[in-house]
C-alpha positions in Angstrom: 63.8 356.6 -9.9 63.7 357.6 -6.2 63.5 360.5 -3.8 64.6 360.6 -0.1 63.1 363.3 2.1 63.6 364.0 5.8 60.6 363.3 8.1 62.2 365.9 10.6 63.5 368.6 8.3 61.5 369.3 5.1 64.4 371.3 3.7 66.6 368.1 3.5 66.0 365.9 0.4 67.8 364.1 -2.5 66.4 362.9 -5.8 67.7 360.5 -8.5 66.2 360.4 -12.0 67.3 359.3 -15.5 69.0 362.7 -15.9 71.1 362.5 -12.7 70.7 363.5 -9.1 69.8 366.7 -7.3 69.6 367.6 -3.6 69.2 370.5 -1.2 72.4 372.6 -0.7 73.5 371.0 2.5 73.0 367.4 1.3 74.6 368.3 -2.1 77.9 369.3 -0.4 78.0 366.1 1.6 77.2 363.9 -1.4 79.8 365.7 -3.5 82.4 365.0 -0.8 81.5 361.3 -0.4 80.5 360.2 -3.9 82.8 357.6 -5.4 84.1 356.5 -1.9 83.2 353.2 -0.3 80.0 353.4 1.7 78.7 351.2 4.5 75.7 349.1 3.4 74.8 348.6 7.1 76.1 350.5 10.2 78.7 347.8 10.8 79.5 347.0 7.1 80.2 345.6 4.7 81.1 348.5 2.5 80.0 349.0 -1.0 82.8 350.1 -3.4 81.2 352.3 -6.1 81.9 352.1 -9.8 82.2 355.9 -10.0 81.0 359.2 -8.6 77.6 358.8 -10.3 77.0 355.2 -9.1 73.2 355.2 -8.3 73.5 352.6 -5.4 76.4 354.6 -3.8 74.3 357.9 -4.1 71.4 356.1 -2.5 73.5 354.8 0.4 74.9 358.3 1.0 71.4 359.9 0.9 70.0 357.4 3.4 73.0 358.0 5.7 73.1 361.8 5.7 69.4 362.8 5.5 67.9 362.8 9.0 65.0 360.4 9.5 65.0 359.5 5.8 61.8 358.5 4.0 62.1 356.9 0.6 59.6 357.3 -2.3 59.9 355.6 -5.7 62.0 352.6 -6.6 65.5 352.4 -5.0 68.4 351.0 -7.0 68.9 347.2 -6.7 71.7 346.0 -4.5 74.6 344.9 -6.7 75.6 341.2 -6.5 78.6 340.5 -4.3 81.7 339.4 -6.1 82.9 335.9 -5.2 85.7 335.9 -2.5 89.2 335.6 -3.9 91.0 332.5 -2.8 94.0 334.5 -1.6 91.8 336.8 0.5 92.8 337.3 4.2 89.1 337.9 4.9 89.9 341.4 6.3 86.9 343.8 6.1 87.9 347.4 5.5 
């Protein structure tokens, strides 16, 4: 389980445990808006497509992206394995 806190603003945080996730009110609204949508794994991509709105890796990516100067404590979720490229893929990255 993990917790992300802001080094600049102590009122900004997000936490993930076995029972789900919690966050400060501002972060919570952003996470609720973005959860379940593809998230960039780095500033230039690739994007991770979540398995659902409660996908722990997706929530982690959102938290690291929206909390200013994020600092992580605990064990972050592991990066899911990339799926093999389809033979008919045009190699376009979205």
